C-alpha positions as a Python dict, from the first residue, in 0.01 Angstrom:
ca = {
    (1, 'M'): (0, 0, 0),
    (2, 'T'): (326, -16, 193),
    (3, 'H'): (667, 45, 40),
    (4, 'T'): (1005, 97, 193),
    (5, 'T'): (1155, 432, 103),
    (6, 'T'): (1523, 402, 178),
    (7, 'D'): (1851, 281, 46),
    (8, 'Q'): (2021, -21, 188),
    (9, 'P'): (2047, 9, 564),
    (10, 'D'): (2381, 102, 712),
    (11, 'R'): (2488, -214, 890),
    (12, 'R'): (2790, -67, 1067),
    (13, 'A'): (2625, 4, 1399),
    (14, 'G'): (2851, 41, 1700),
    (15, 'G'): (2920, -242, 1939),
    (16, 'A'): (2717, -75, 2214),
    (17, 'L'): (2393, -87, 2014),
    (18, 'V'): (2290, -435, 2128),
    (19, 'P'): (2354, -393, 2503),
    (20, 'V'): (2180, -55, 2505),
    (21, 'L'): (1870, -187, 2329),
    (22, 'A'): (1869, -496, 2551),
    (23, 'F'): (1898, -274, 2859),
    (24, 'A'): (1598, -74, 2737),
    (25, 'G'): (1404, -398, 2695),
    (26, 'I'): (1495, -512, 3046),
    (27, 'V'): (1390, -176, 3192),
    (28, 'V'): (1053, -202, 3019),
    (29, 'A'): (1003, -560, 3138),
    (30, 'V'): (1070, -452, 3497),
    (31, 'M'): (735, -271, 3489),
    (32, 'Q'): (552, -604, 3463),
    (33, 'T'): (684, -748, 3793),
    (34, 'L'): (766, -428, 3979),
    (35, 'L'): (477, -464, 4224),
    (36, 'V'): (478, -842, 4266),
    (37, 'P'): (646, -823, 4610),
    (38, 'V'): (374, -589, 4743),
    (39, 'I'): (68, -735, 4566),
    (40, 'K'): (-88, -866, 4886),
    (41, 'D'): (-40, -528, 5057),
    (42, 'L'): (-184, -308, 4780),
    (43, 'P'): (-538, -284, 4929),
    (44, 'Q'): (-396, -141, 5252),
    (45, 'L'): (-136, 76, 5077),
    (46, 'L'): (-400, 233, 4851),
    (47, 'D'): (-683, 223, 5107),
    (48, 'T'): (-917, 34, 4875),
    (49, 'A'): (-1084, -303, 4829),
    (50, 'P'): (-878, -596, 4696),
    (51, 'S'): (-1089, -610, 4378),
    (52, 'N'): (-1009, -245, 4307),
    (53, 'A'): (-639, -284, 4387),
    (54, 'T'): (-599, -543, 4111),
    (55, 'W'): (-658, -263, 3858),
    (56, 'V'): (-307, -139, 3940),
    (57, 'L'): (-178, -453, 3767),
    (58, 'T'): (-455, -494, 3509),
    (59, 'S'): (-413, -139, 3375),
    (60, 'T'): (-46, -198, 3290),
    (61, 'L'): (-130, -522, 3114),
    (62, 'L'): (-407, -368, 2904),
    (63, 'S'): (-210, -60, 2798),
    (64, 'G'): (93, -273, 2712),
    (65, 'A'): (-119, -502, 2495),
    (66, 'V'): (-271, -206, 2311),
    (67, 'A'): (55, -16, 2268),
    (68, 'T'): (272, -302, 2142),
    (69, 'P'): (139, -345, 1785),
    (70, 'I'): (55, 25, 1749),
    (71, 'M'): (401, 148, 1846),
    (72, 'G'): (554, -112, 1616),
    (73, 'R'): (358, 21, 1319),
    (74, 'L'): (435, 384, 1408),
    (75, 'G'): (802, 290, 1426),
    (76, 'D'): (787, 143, 1075),
    (77, 'L'): (633, 467, 948),
    (78, 'Y'): (816, 740, 1140),
    (79, 'G'): (1134, 587, 1279),
    (80, 'K'): (1190, 309, 1531),
    (81, 'R'): (1444, 499, 1742),
    (82, 'R'): (1210, 796, 1772),
    (83, 'L'): (922, 579, 1892),
    (84, 'L'): (1152, 384, 2125),
    (85, 'I'): (1251, 706, 2298),
    (86, 'L'): (887, 813, 2314),
    (87, 'S'): (790, 478, 2472),
    (88, 'L'): (1057, 514, 2739),
    (89, 'A'): (963, 876, 2805),
    (90, 'V'): (598, 785, 2861),
    (91, 'M'): (712, 512, 3099),
    (92, 'V'): (923, 759, 3300),
    (93, 'V'): (629, 997, 3328),
    (94, 'G'): (405, 713, 3442),
    (95, 'A'): (658, 599, 3703),
    (96, 'L'): (684, 951, 3846),
    (97, 'V'): (305, 983, 3858),
    (98, 'S'): (283, 658, 4055),
    (99, 'A'): (572, 757, 4282),
    (100, 'L'): (394, 1074, 4392),
    (101, 'T'): (59, 928, 4488),
    (102, 'S'): (-118, 680, 4714),
    (103, 'Q'): (-458, 742, 4552),
    (104, 'L'): (-600, 452, 4353),
    (105, 'L'): (-717, 643, 4044),
    (106, 'T'): (-393, 839, 4004),
    (107, 'M'): (-194, 521, 4058),
    (108, 'I'): (-389, 348, 3782),
    (109, 'V'): (-317, 638, 3546),
    (110, 'G'): (54, 612, 3621),
    (111, 'R'): (58, 236, 3577),
    (112, 'T'): (-130, 268, 3246),
    (113, 'L'): (140, 502, 3117),
    (114, 'Q'): (408, 258, 3229),
    (115, 'G'): (244, -20, 3027),
    (116, 'F'): (281, 177, 2703),
    (117, 'A'): (655, 114, 2720),
    (118, 'M'): (605, -251, 2615),
    (119, 'G'): (625, -132, 2255),
    (120, 'A'): (999, -86, 2308),
    (121, 'I'): (1060, -461, 2266),
    (122, 'P'): (949, -494, 1901),
    (123, 'L'): (1099, -153, 1821),
    (124, 'G'): (1436, -271, 1951),
    (125, 'I'): (1415, -592, 1749),
    (126, 'G'): (1329, -388, 1439),
    (127, 'L'): (1628, -159, 1494),
    (128, 'M'): (1855, -459, 1522),
    (129, 'R'): (1730, -602, 1197),
    (130, 'D'): (1780, -271, 1019),
    (131, 'M'): (2121, -180, 1164),
    (132, 'L'): (2320, -495, 1241),
    (133, 'P'): (2526, -713, 1007),
    (134, 'R'): (2387, -1057, 947),
    (135, 'E'): (2649, -1236, 1152),
    (136, 'R'): (2545, -1047, 1469),
    (137, 'L'): (2172, -1045, 1416),
    (138, 'G'): (2075, -1385, 1556),
    (139, 'S'): (2227, -1351, 1903),
    (140, 'A'): (2126, -983, 1926),
    (141, 'M'): (1760, -1052, 1858),
    (142, 'A'): (1773, -1346, 2097),
    (143, 'L'): (1892, -1120, 2377),
    (144, 'M'): (1633, -852, 2298),
    (145, 'S'): (1349, -1100, 2283),
    (146, 'S'): (1459, -1262, 2610),
    (147, 'S'): (1477, -923, 2782),
    (148, 'I'): (1107, -960, 2871),
    (149, 'G'): (1187, -1257, 3091),
    (150, 'V'): (1525, -1125, 3203),
    (151, 'G'): (1377, -799, 3331),
    (152, 'G'): (1089, -976, 3498),
    (153, 'G'): (1317, -1228, 3670),
    (154, 'L'): (1578, -979, 3789),
    (155, 'A'): (1316, -731, 3908),
    (156, 'L'): (1171, -972, 4163),
    (157, 'P'): (1463, -981, 4411),
    (158, 'A'): (1551, -616, 4355),
    (159, 'A'): (1192, -502, 4409),
    (160, 'A'): (1159, -730, 4712),
    (161, 'L'): (1473, -583, 4867),
    (162, 'V'): (1351, -227, 4814),
    (163, 'A'): (998, -301, 4936),
    (164, 'Q'): (1127, -477, 5248),
    (165, 'H'): (1368, -202, 5356),
    (166, 'S'): (1223, 120, 5214),
    (167, 'D'): (899, 298, 5127),
    (168, 'W'): (724, 117, 4841),
    (169, 'H'): (713, 437, 4636),
    (170, 'S'): (1089, 399, 4596),
    (171, 'L'): (1012, 124, 4345),
    (172, 'F'): (870, 383, 4106),
    (173, 'Y'): (1150, 632, 4160),
    (174, 'G'): (1396, 356, 4075),
    (175, 'A'): (1198, 263, 3763),
    (176, 'A'): (1193, 628, 3651),
    (177, 'A'): (1570, 652, 3699),
    (178, 'L'): (1628, 337, 3494),
    (179, 'G'): (1403, 473, 3220),
    (180, 'A'): (1592, 802, 3211),
    (181, 'I'): (1924, 616, 3182),
    (182, 'A'): (1783, 407, 2897),
    (183, 'I'): (1672, 723, 2714),
    (184, 'A'): (2012, 885, 2755),
    (185, 'L'): (2196, 577, 2632),
    (186, 'T'): (1961, 544, 2334),
    (187, 'L'): (2020, 906, 2235),
    (188, 'L'): (2397, 861, 2260),
    (189, 'V'): (2443, 518, 2104),
    (190, 'V'): (2148, 411, 1888),
    (191, 'P'): (2123, 564, 1539),
    (192, 'E'): (1791, 603, 1366),
    (193, 'S'): (1705, 329, 1120),
    (194, 'P'): (1697, 434, 754),
    (195, 'M'): (1412, 193, 687),
    (196, 'R'): (1068, 347, 644),
    (197, 'A'): (729, 222, 536),
    (198, 'R'): (543, 459, 309),
    (199, 'G'): (180, 521, 386),
    (200, 'T'): (-44, 659, 658),
    (201, 'F'): (-122, 538, 1005),
    (202, 'D'): (-439, 331, 1019),
    (203, 'L'): (-619, 514, 1301),
    (204, 'P'): (-954, 329, 1266),
    (205, 'G'): (-762, 0, 1267),
    (206, 'A'): (-572, 104, 1580),
    (207, 'L'): (-894, 202, 1757),
    (208, 'G'): (-1062, -123, 1654),
    (209, 'L'): (-770, -336, 1769),
    (210, 'S'): (-751, -147, 2098),
    (211, 'A'): (-1122, -194, 2163),
    (212, 'G'): (-1105, -565, 2079),
    (213, 'L'): (-804, -622, 2302),
    (214, 'V'): (-958, -442, 2598),
    (215, 'L'): (-1284, -635, 2557),
    (216, 'L'): (-1088, -962, 2542),
    (217, 'L'): (-827, -909, 2811),
    (218, 'L'): (-1054, -740, 3063),
    (219, 'P'): (-1272, -1047, 3130),
    (220, 'I'): (-961, -1271, 3117),
    (221, 'T'): (-791, -1074, 3393),
    (222, 'K'): (-1105, -998, 3599),
    (223, 'G'): (-1305, -1316, 3535),
    (224, 'S'): (-1208, -1475, 3864),
    (225, 'D'): (-1339, -1167, 4050),
    (226, 'W'): (-1658, -1124, 3848),
    (227, 'G'): (-1730, -1494, 3796),
    (228, 'W'): (-1662, -1678, 3471),
    (229, 'S'): (-2029, -1735, 3405),
    (230, 'A'): (-2133, -1382, 3501),
    (231, 'G'): (-2318, -1175, 3243),
    (232, 'T'): (-2046, -908, 3240),
    (233, 'T'): (-1772, -1162, 3167),
    (234, 'L'): (-1963, -1344, 2893),
    (235, 'G'): (-2089, -1019, 2744),
    (236, 'L'): (-1738, -876, 2713),
    (237, 'F'): (-1611, -1195, 2550),
    (238, 'A'): (-1896, -1183, 2298),
    (239, 'A'): (-1833, -815, 2230),
    (240, 'S'): (-1464, -883, 2170),
    (241, 'V'): (-1548, -1147, 1910),
    (242, 'A'): (-1783, -907, 1730),
    (243, 'V'): (-1530, -623, 1736),
    (244, 'F'): (-1246, -843, 1608),
    (245, 'L'): (-1463, -973, 1323),
    (246, 'L'): (-1554, -620, 1212),
    (247, 'W'): (-1193, -508, 1257),
    (248, 'G'): (-1069, -798, 1045),
    (249, 'V'): (-1307, -714, 761),
    (250, 'Y'): (-1192, -352, 770),
    (251, 'E'): (-820, -443, 778),
    (252, 'L'): (-861, -665, 473),
    (253, 'R'): (-1011, -377, 275),
    (254, 'V'): (-794, -82, 378),
    (255, 'Q'): (-495, 2, 159),
    (256, 'A'): (-237, 41, 439),
    (257, 'P'): (-365, -168, 733),
    (258, 'L'): (-229, -154, 1085),
    (259, 'V'): (-190, -534, 1072),
    (260, 'D'): (-153, -708, 737),
    (261, 'L'): (-385, -1002, 803),
    (262, 'R'): (-283, -1173, 480),
    (263, 'T'): (77, -1178, 595),
    (264, 'T'): (-33, -1283, 944),
    (265, 'A'): (-219, -1579, 793),
    (266, 'R'): (97, -1724, 641),
    (267, 'P'): (180, -2052, 815),
    (268, 'A'): (522, -1927, 927),
    (269, 'V'): (365, -1624, 1098),
    (270, 'L'): (41, -1784, 1216),
    (271, 'F'): (196, -2086, 1388),
    (272, 'T'): (475, -1874, 1536),
    (273, 'N'): (219, -1644, 1695),
    (274, 'L'): (12, -1936, 1825),
    (275, 'A'): (325, -2095, 1972),
    (276, 'S'): (408, -1757, 2130),
    (277, 'I'): (80, -1764, 2324),
    (278, 'M'): (170, -2105, 2467),
    (279, 'V'): (522, -1992, 2558),
    (280, 'G'): (371, -1691, 2736),
    (281, 'V'): (138, -1919, 2931),
    (282, 'S'): (424, -2143, 3042),
    (283, 'F'): (654, -1853, 3131),
    (284, 'Y'): (416, -1689, 3375),
    (285, 'V'): (328, -2005, 3570),
    (286, 'V'): (669, -2029, 3737),
    (287, 'S'): (652, -1661, 3834),
    (288, 'L'): (318, -1720, 4008),
    (289, 'V'): (394, -2051, 4179),
    (290, 'L'): (751, -2054, 4307),
    (291, 'P'): (749, -1721, 4498),
    (292, 'Q'): (436, -1828, 4686),
    (293, 'L'): (575, -2175, 4762),
    (294, 'L'): (899, -2022, 4892),
    (295, 'Q'): (726, -1767, 5118),
    (296, 'L'): (458, -1991, 5269),
    (297, 'P'): (534, -2073, 5635),
    (298, 'A'): (699, -2408, 5705),
    (299, 'A'): (412, -2476, 5947),
    (300, 'T'): (189, -2556, 5649),
    (301, 'G'): (392, -2873, 5599),
    (302, 'Y'): (503, -2783, 5246),
    (303, 'G'): (586, -2411, 5255),
    (304, 'L'): (958, -2331, 5256),
    (305, 'G'): (938, -2036, 5497),
    (306, 'R'): (1172, -1800, 5311),
    (307, 'S'): (1169, -1421, 5319),
    (308, 'M'): (1049, -1206, 5033),
    (309, 'V'): (1407, -1125, 4930),
    (310, 'V'): (1527, -1487, 4945),
    (311, 'A'): (1226, -1596, 4741),
    (312, 'G'): (1315, -1340, 4477),
    (313, 'L'): (1676, -1456, 4470),
    (314, 'C'): (1569, -1818, 4424),
    (315, 'V'): (1361, -1721, 4119),
    (316, 'A'): (1620, -1477, 3979),
    (317, 'P'): (1815, -1757, 3798),
    (318, 'L'): (1516, -1776, 3563),
    (319, 'G'): (1605, -1435, 3418),
    (320, 'L'): (1981, -1482, 3439),
    (321, 'T'): (1966, -1811, 3250),
    (322, 'M'): (1752, -1651, 2981),
    (323, 'M'): (2018, -1382, 2938),
    (324, 'F'): (2303, -1631, 2904),
    (325, 'T'): (2100, -1845, 2664),
    (326, 'A'): (2125, -1585, 2383),
    (327, 'P'): (2469, -1694, 2253),
    (328, 'V'): (2367, -2060, 2284),
    (329, 'Y'): (2061, -1984, 2074),
    (330, 'A'): (2277, -1815, 1809),
    (331, 'R'): (2490, -2128, 1769),
    (332, 'L'): (2193, -2365, 1762),
    (333, 'S'): (2001, -2147, 1518),
    (334, 'A'): (2305, -2108, 1294),
    (335, 'R'): (2331, -2484, 1270),
    (336, 'Y'): (1970, -2600, 1275),
    (337, 'G'): (1750, -2292, 1219),
    (338, 'P'): (1507, -2108, 1450),
    (339, 'K'): (1230, -2367, 1410),
    (340, 'V'): (1442, -2646, 1555),
    (341, 'T'): (1565, -2413, 1828),
    (342, 'L'): (1206, -2330, 1923),
    (343, 'I'): (1125, -2701, 1943),
    (344, 'I'): (1431, -2764, 2162),
    (345, 'G'): (1330, -2475, 2386),
    (346, 'L'): (978, -2609, 2430),
    (347, 'L'): (1110, -2955, 2511),
    (348, 'V'): (1339, -2808, 2779),
    (349, 'I'): (1046, -2613, 2926),
    (350, 'G'): (843, -2932, 2939),
    (351, 'L'): (1133, -3107, 3112),
    (352, 'G'): (1155, -2823, 3364),
    (353, 'Y'): (788, -2837, 3460),
    (354, 'G'): (776, -3217, 3455),
    (355, 'G'): (1080, -3242, 3679),
    (356, 'G'): (958, -2951, 3889),
    (357, 'L'): (659, -3156, 4002),
    (358, 'G'): (900, -3347, 4223),
    (359, 'L'): (1131, -3058, 4311),
    (360, 'M'): (926, -2857, 4559),
    (361, 'D'): (1071, -2971, 4891),
    (362, 'A'): (1368, -2733, 4931),
    (363, 'A'): (1482, -2389, 4818),
    (364, 'W'): (1772, -2533, 4617),
    (365, 'Q'): (1526, -2744, 4421),
    (366, 'T'): (1334, -2432, 4313),
    (367, 'I'): (1663, -2286, 4190),
    (368, 'V'): (1722, -2595, 3975),
    (369, 'T'): (1371, -2563, 3834),
    (370, 'S'): (1427, -2192, 3762),
    (371, 'V'): (1753, -2260, 3578),
    (372, 'V'): (1605, -2534, 3356),
    (373, 'L'): (1294, -2330, 3278),
    (374, 'G'): (1506, -2020, 3211),
    (375, 'A'): (1712, -2210, 2955),
    (376, 'G'): (1403, -2342, 2777),
    (377, 'I'): (1211, -2015, 2782),
    (378, 'G'): (1522, -1829, 2668),
    (379, 'L'): (1562, -2055, 2365),
    (380, 'A'): (1191, -2032, 2281),
    (381, 'Y'): (1169, -1655, 2320),
    (382, 'S'): (1488, -1608, 2118),
    (383, 'S'): (1350, -1811, 1828),
    (384, 'L'): (1025, -1617, 1789),
    (385, 'P'): (1152, -1288, 1635),
    (386, 'A'): (1381, -1481, 1398),
    (387, 'L'): (1083, -1679, 1270),
    (388, 'I'): (872, -1364, 1232),
    (389, 'I'): (1143, -1160, 1060),
    (390, 'G'): (1210, -1446, 821),
    (391, 'A'): (848, -1439, 706),
    (392, 'V'): (761, -1068, 668),
    (393, 'P'): (891, -782, 451),
    (394, 'A'): (1145, -544, 608),
    (395, 'S'): (889, -263, 605),
    (396, 'E'): (664, -459, 842),
    (397, 'T'): (926, -566, 1097),
    (398, 'G'): (806, -341, 1378),
    (399, 'A'): (437, -414, 1336),
    (400, 'A'): (489, -789, 1295),
    (401, 'N'): (712, -819, 1602),
    (402, 'G'): (470, -597, 1791),
    (403, 'L'): (191, -841, 1713),
    (404, 'N'): (411, -1133, 1820),
    (405, 'T'): (494, -962, 2150),
    (406, 'L'): (121, -906, 2195),
    (407, 'M'): (64, -1280, 2154),
    (408, 'R'): (306, -1345, 2438),
    (409, 'S'): (123, -1089, 2652),
    (410, 'I'): (-207, -1261, 2582),
    (411, 'G'): (-44, -1586, 2691),
    (412, 'T'): (71, -1437, 3022),
    (413, 'S'): (-275, -1287, 3075),
    (414, 'V'): (-444, -1621, 3019),
    (415, 'S'): (-187, -1785, 3246),
    (416, 'S'): (-247, -1532, 3524),
    (417, 'A'): (-624, -1582, 3507),
    (418, 'V'): (-619, -1961, 3486),
    (419, 'I'): (-350, -2019, 3749),
    (420, 'G'): (-511, -1762, 3979),
    (421, 'M'): (-840, -1949, 3951),
    (422, 'V'): (-673, -2287, 4013),
    (423, 'L'): (-486, -2167, 4320),
    (424, 'A'): (-800, -2000, 4458),
    (425, 'N'): (-1021, -2305, 4404),
    (426, 'T'): (-767, -2544, 4560),
    (427, 'A'): (-673, -2316, 4851),
    (428, 'H'): (-716, -2415, 5215),
    (429, 'H'): (-911, -2154, 5416),
    (430, 'T'): (-788, -2090, 5768),
    (431, 'G'): (-927, -1804, 5977),
    (432, 'G'): (-1070, -1638, 5670),
    (433, 'I'): (-733, -1651, 5490),
    (434, 'A'): (-690, -1856, 5171),
    (435, 'V'): (-363, -2053, 5176),
    (436, 'P'): (-248, -2208, 4845),
    (437, 'T'): (-198, -2584, 4861),
    (438, 'M'): (66, -2814, 4718),
    (439, 'H'): (-207, -2973, 4507),
    (440, 'G'): (-279, -2634, 4349),
    (441, 'F'): (91, -2579, 4276),
    (442, 'R'): (123, -2916, 4106),
    (443, 'V'): (-194, -2867, 3901),
    (444, 'S'): (-49, -2533, 3786),
    (445, 'F'): (270, -2705, 3671),
    (446, 'L'): (63, -2964, 3484),
    (447, 'I'): (-128, -2684, 3307),
    (448, 'A'): (204, -2530, 3203),
    (449, 'T'): (319, -2868, 3071),
    (450, 'A'): (-2, -2900, 2867),
    (451, 'A'): (52, -2550, 2722),
    (452, 'V'): (406, -2653, 2622),
    (453, 'A'): (266, -2963, 2446),
    (454, 'V'): (23, -2749, 2245),
    (455, 'G'): (303, -2503, 2163),
    (456, 'L'): (519, -2793, 2047),
    (457, 'L'): (243, -2900, 1809),
    (458, 'F'): (230, -2549, 1659),
    (459, 'A'): (610, -2544, 1627),
    (460, 'L'): (608, -2874, 1440),
    (461, 'L'): (354, -2728, 1194),
    (462, 'L'): (593, -2444, 1098),
    (463, 'P'): (740, -2461, 745),
    (464, 'R'): (1054, -2674, 738),
    (465, 'A'): (1300, -2401, 643),
    (466, 'P'): (1296, -2022, 597),
    (467, 'R'): (1339, -1867, 255),
    (468, 'P'): (1691, -1790, 140),
    (469, 'A'): (1689, -1420, 233),
    (470, 'A'): (1575, -1484, 588),
    (471, 'H'): (1801, -1789, 611),
    (472, 'T'): (2115, -1590, 539),
    (473, 'Q'): (2014, -1315, 776),
    (474, 'L'): (1949, -1534, 1073),
    (475, 'R'): (2198, -1820, 1047),
    (476, 'A'): (2531, -1664, 955),
    (477, 'S'): (2758, -1698, 1258),
    (478, 'S'): (3086, -1553, 1127),
    (479, 'E'): (3218, -1306, 870),
    (480, 'E'): (3332, -1592, 645),
    (481, 'D'): (2997, -1773, 666),
    (482, 'A'): (2810, -1450, 602),
    (483, 'A'): (3018, -1373, 293),
    (484, 'L'): (2967, -1724, 158),
    (485, 'E'): (2592, -1718, 217),
    (486, 'R'): (2558, -1372, 58),
    (487, 'A'): (2741, -1501, -249),
    (488, 'E'): (2512, -1805, -268),
    (489, 'Q'): (2210, -1579, -222),
    (490, 'A'): (2315, -1350, -506),
    (491, 'L'): (2337, -1644, -744),
    (492, 'R'): (1975, -1725, -671),
    (493, 'G'): (1852, -1373, -746),
    (494, 'F'): (1870, -1108, -1019),
    (495, 'R'): (2195, -959, -1145),
    (496, 'G'): (2288, -725, -1425),
    (497, 'R'): (2399, -371, -1508),
    (498, 'V'): (2237, -28, -1514),
    (499, 'L'): (2317, 157, -1839),
    (500, 'D'): (2248, 501, -1985),
    (501, 'A'): (2150, 595, -2340),
    (502, 'G'): (2501, 538, -2476),
    (503, 'G'): (2539, 203, -2308),
    (504, 'T'): (2768, 352, -2042),
    (505, 'P'): (2741, 194, -1695),
    (506, 'V'): (2564, 410, -1437),
    (507, 'A'): (2715, 398, -1089),
    (508, 'R'): (2513, 446, -766),
    (509, 'A'): (2180, 392, -938),
    (510, 'K'): (1919, 266, -697),
    (511, 'V'): (1764, -65, -804),
    (512, 'T'): (1454, -173, -611),
    (513, 'L'): (1289, -515, -624),
    (514, 'I'): (908, -495, -590),
    (515, 'D'): (690, -802, -548),
    (516, 'R'): (352, -865, -708),
    (517, 'R'): (171, -695, -416),
    (518, 'G'): (364, -373, -462),
    (519, 'R'): (591, -424, -161),
    (520, 'Q'): (965, -377, -161),
    (521, 'A'): (1143, -713, -151),
    (522, 'G'): (1500, -579, -177),
    (523, 'A'): (1716, -287, -284),
    (524, 'A'): (2073, -224, -399),
    (525, 'L'): (2300, 46, -539),
    (526, 'S'): (2486, -23, -862),
    (527, 'G'): (2865, -36, -843),
    (528, 'A'): (3124, 156, -1044),
    (529, 'D'): (3073, -84, -1334),
    (530, 'G'): (2696, -37, -1316),
    (531, 'G'): (2657, -388, -1180),
    (532, 'Y'): (2400, -488, -921),
    (533, 'T'): (2280, -806, -752),
    (534, 'L'): (1949, -859, -575),
    (535, 'A'): (1846, -1161, -371),
    (536, 'V'): (1494, -1292, -430),
    (537, 'P'): (1286, -1410, -132),
    (538, 'A'): (1082, -1654, -341),
    (539, 'G'): (1005, -1743, -697),
    (540, 'G'): (743, -1545, -886),
    (541, 'A'): (680, -1221, -1072),
    (542, 'Y'): (862, -900, -977),
    (543, 'V'): (926, -549, -1100),
    (544, 'L'): (1280, -408, -1108),
    (545, 'A'): (1267, -30, -1064),
    (546, 'A'): (1583, 171, -1133),
    (547, 'K'): (1659, 540, -1098),
    (548, 'A'): (1966, 762, -1090),
    (549, 'A'): (2045, 1132, -1079),
    (550, 'G'): (1995, 1291, -1418),
    (551, 'H'): (1799, 999, -1557),
    (552, 'G'): (1433, 911, -1575),
    (553, 'P'): (1301, 614, -1380),
    (554, 'L'): (1273, 268, -1531),
    (555, 'A'): (1031, -8, -1432),
    (556, 'S'): (1100, -352, -1579),
    (557, 'A'): (893, -663, -1518),
    (558, 'A'): (1084, -983, -1448),
    (559, 'S'): (1007, -1331, -1320),
    (560, 'H'): (1221, -1565, -1113),
    (561, 'H'): (1214, -1943, -1091),
    (562, 'G'): (1488, -2027, -841),
    (563, 'E'): (1793, -1974, -1065),
    (564, 'E'): (2019, -1682, -1145),
    (565, 'R'): (1854, -1427, -1376),
    (566, 'A'): (2036, -1156, -1570),
    (567, 'V'): (1848, -831, -1638),
    (568, 'E'): (2011, -519, -1784),
    (569, 'L'): (1834, -195, -1699),
    (570, 'D'): (1865, 71, -1971),
    (571, 'L'): (1767, 407, -1821),
    (572, 'S'): (1714, 548, -2168),
    (573, 'L'): (1406, 325, -2204),
    (574, 'P'): (1177, 406, -1910),
    (575, 'G'): (888, 167, -1889),
    (576, 'E'): (1048, -104, -2101),
    (577, 'T'): (931, -453, -2006),
    (578, 'V'): (1194, -725, -1978),
    (579, 'T'): (1096, -1092, -1961),
    (580, 'V'): (1347, -1348, -1835),
}
């Protein structure tokens, strides 16, 4: 069973915390698009067949998918800052390995290590939740969540410029340098979170999840090469289903699971994760289509004939718009909530792809499409961690956001496979070379629009409003609003005093709120007058546990039905049951 073993988190983190964590997220995201400008040249650069060269990209995807939920859980157990630094360090090592080789196998090893850094995204979001005051949390998480798209968008022109004017290994040296800077800044600026989950790491669960993910994502990413009806492809899909079923049974029975499937099955978490897959699908389509359209020769009749660098610059507004969307998200979410903001984001994405069907005739039109899609994807990505955090206990922040990030990765994997297949099947073959067609580009945009429609359905199925505790955390937009909402929250929870044997108030006693499943739902320290207040996430039965130096512990049962409840905790009566 998982408990949080800490006092209230110190929410006085320095102003540099958010930009440093966001920078780390951007650096990690760069790994996903680092080689996009040289994809077509990889077989020659590595002296291998095209089917083998694709493993340089597939390996990063697979390791990132495996690492994301695992690193999130390890962060909950052993410290999010510690695991963030470890993730970045592994990425730096992987970048240096890749920089020093032109051999396929060694390159795959390096790229696999780089993929492990994807766990930094949920770890950063978890640190923000633990360390930031409520009034800064919404926009900070929005920026961190969007860093996946920001890094990917900004990396395209930068990587294209380096690849066009320097040796392609310089890409990896640059990535290693960025990773080292991120580590240094994290060590200097980011404090360790005081939040911890008590328990042990679920190694069998981690191995089972890893095996299931590899068996699922491998045929998704390689299906177009192997054939979607091939025995290997179908066999791996069947094996993944069997492994996930066995893994699910095990996770439901183990005391401290890697992924709490009961929590994951809550509508707020389930539909958020399903919507995340659809957002991931829609995000990756523009990254696959527009660069190819821009670089195709004008002689094709529809290609825009731009250089690799210009193509990257035309797509870069996608990432820049996502970055500047974070404060807009904070205002919208403060007023309407993250569910409405997610719906707005999906509608804007749909508008971008729908309008983009007719905006493929000039470079400036692709910029317009990139800006609109960046705004929509930024709003959608920013809403996802807020919805997840509002639905899970604090001790599961890292693991839950890791799983949500994994859902996005699955979406991009599906998008890559499906759009790759569409473009290949609609290509025009000239002299043995497959040239993508305008029909294929438009079909790809229609697929993205359909994914947005499905994601919108999942968003509409989300619960109407978050619970009070999550609501105050994610919607306060100023110090005054935060103070007002905290006061309102306290009135809806437990209050009282902690007393000793003589009825004297006990200051700095730790009072912990434990729900019916044995998980911490809140904690507070009593004031000088012995008084405490504890917000309650939802109505139901709880246990109030109190302890102080020189006194024995007290565990008192209490129930809550949506109104203020007063419970005095007498430390001279350990084990006394109080009914309210």
